[in-house]
N, C-alpha and C positions, 0 to 999 in steps of 0.2 A: 341981431339974428338970434332965435331963441335956440337953446341946445337941443340937439336931436333927442328923441325920446330914447331911454334905454330899455332893453329887453328884460333886465333882472337888475335886483339889488346888489350893492356892494359884496353882502354876505354870499348871495347867490353866484354872483361872478367869482368871488374867491373860491368856493366850492368848487366850481366848474373848472376853474383853471387848475386848482389842486388835483382834481381828477385828472385832467388831461396831463398834468405833470407826472402823475403816477403811471399813467399809460406809456408816457414815453420812458419812463425810467424801466419799467417792465419790458418794453420793446429792446431797449439797450441790452438789457440782461438775456432776453430769448435769443435775438439775433447773434449776440457775441457767442452765445453758448452753442450755437448751431454751427458756427464756422468750423471746428475741428472735424464734426462728423459728416460733413457735406462732401461727397467724392467730387463734384464739378468745380474745377478751379475759378472759372468764371463768377459762378455762384458764391463760392467762398469770399472773394473779394468784394461782391456787391453787398453781402452780408455784413462783412467786416466793416465796410466804409459807413453803411447805413446805420450800425449799431453805435458807430461813433458820433453819427449825426443826432441820433435819439438821445443819447446822454447829454450832448449839448443843449439840445431842445429843453430837456428837462431843467437843466441850468438855468437857461433864459426864462422859462415859464417861472421857477422859483423866484427869480429876482423880481417879476411882475407880482408876486402874492403879497397882500398888504401884511406888513409887520406891525400890528398894534397891541395893546393890551388884550383886544378881543380876537385877534386873528395871530396865530401863530403858523407860519409856513410849513413847519415840519407836521403839524396836526392836520392842516389841510390837505397835506400830500397823501390822500388815502384812494383806493380803489372806488370808483363811483358806485359800484355795487359789488356785493359778495359774488353775484351770479358772473358779472363780466371778469372779475378776477378768476373764477372757474374756468371761464372760456379761455383766458390768457393760459391757464396751465395747462389746460388740453391743447392748445396750439403749441405750447411748449414742447409738449411730450409726443407729439407727432413724428412719425420715424421717417417720413418719405419727403424727400426734396420737394417735388412737385406740390404735395398737399400743403407743406410748409409755406412755400411761396405764395399759392393760392389763399391761404389763410392770413398771412401777412400783409400781402399787396392787395389782391382782388377784393377781400372782405374787409379787413381790420384797416387798412390804408385807404381804402374808399370811404369807409364810415368816418374815419378821422378826418378826411378832407371836408366833409359835410359838417361834422362837429365844430372844427376850426371856423369854417365860413359862418355858421350860425353864431357862434360867439363873437367873431368880428362884426357880424351884422348888428348884433345887440349893445356894443359898446358906444361910447359916447365920443364923437371926435373930439370934443373940446377937453374933457377931463380925462379921456382914456389914451392920450397920443401915445405914450410909450409902450402901453399894451397892445395898441392896435399895431405899431410898428413890429413888434415881435411876433404876434399872431400872423401878420402878413408874411413875414421871413419865414415862419416855421409852415404855414400854409403853402408857400411857394416849393419849399423843400419837399414836403409831402406830395404834392402833384408831381415832383421829378422822380421820387422814390417810386411812386406807383406806375409813373411810365417805365422806369427801369425794371421795375418787377414783373410788370406786364410782358415786357419783351422777353425777359428770362422764362417766364411761364410757358410763352409761345415757342421760344427755342426748345424748352425741353418736352414739351408736349408734342412737338413735331418729330422729335427723334424718338419717343416711346409711342407715339400714336395715340397719345393721352387725352384727346379732346373729350371722351366721355369721362375720363377720371376727373379732368379739370372741371367738368360742370358738377359731379357729383360732390366734389370736395367743397365747391363753391356753395352748392345748396347747403351742404351739411354745416359749414361755418358760418354762413349767413342765417340759418336756423338758431343756432346757437347764440349768436349775436343779438339778434332779434329777440329770442326769449329772455336774455340778460337785459332787455329794455335799451339796448343800443350802447354806445360808448360813454355817453354821459349820465347813464343810469335813469 
C-alpha cells in the first residue's frame, strides 16, 4: 500500500511544528503570568493547570523537531509571524479576566485546534508515527482546555451579564488573529 501523500515537506513541517512549539511556550508564559492577578479562584486553578500543560506540550513538540545539520530545534522554535507575536503580546496585556479567557480559549484555543488538526492531516502515517502520536495527544488536550475555558467564560459572563462583552472581545481578538495570518502564519 503506498504511503499517504503529505501536505508539506520536512522543512515546512519542521517550521510549522517549531511555530506551534513557540505558541505553546508563549501560552505557558501568559497563562502562568495571569494566575496571580486573576481574582476568581476557580479561574486561577484553571489557568495554572493549563499553563503547565502548555509547557509540557512545548517539550513534546520540541522532541518531535528534527535535529540535523540543517535543522536546529532551537532555531525552529520561533513565532510563526511577527504579527502573531504581537497578538499574543496584546493578549498577555489584557487586564480583564473575561477578555483574557475569550482571547485564550474562544479565539486562540479554537484556532490552535484547527492548526493541530491540519498539521495532523498533513502528516504521513507511515513515516510520522511519533509526531502523529504527539499531535493527537496535544490536540485532545487542546479540545479539553477549550471546553473548560468556554465553561469558565459562560460562568463569568452569567455573573456579570457580559454576553455582549464576550462577543466584542471575541470579535476583536479574532480580527487580530486573522490579520496576523492565523496561528501558523
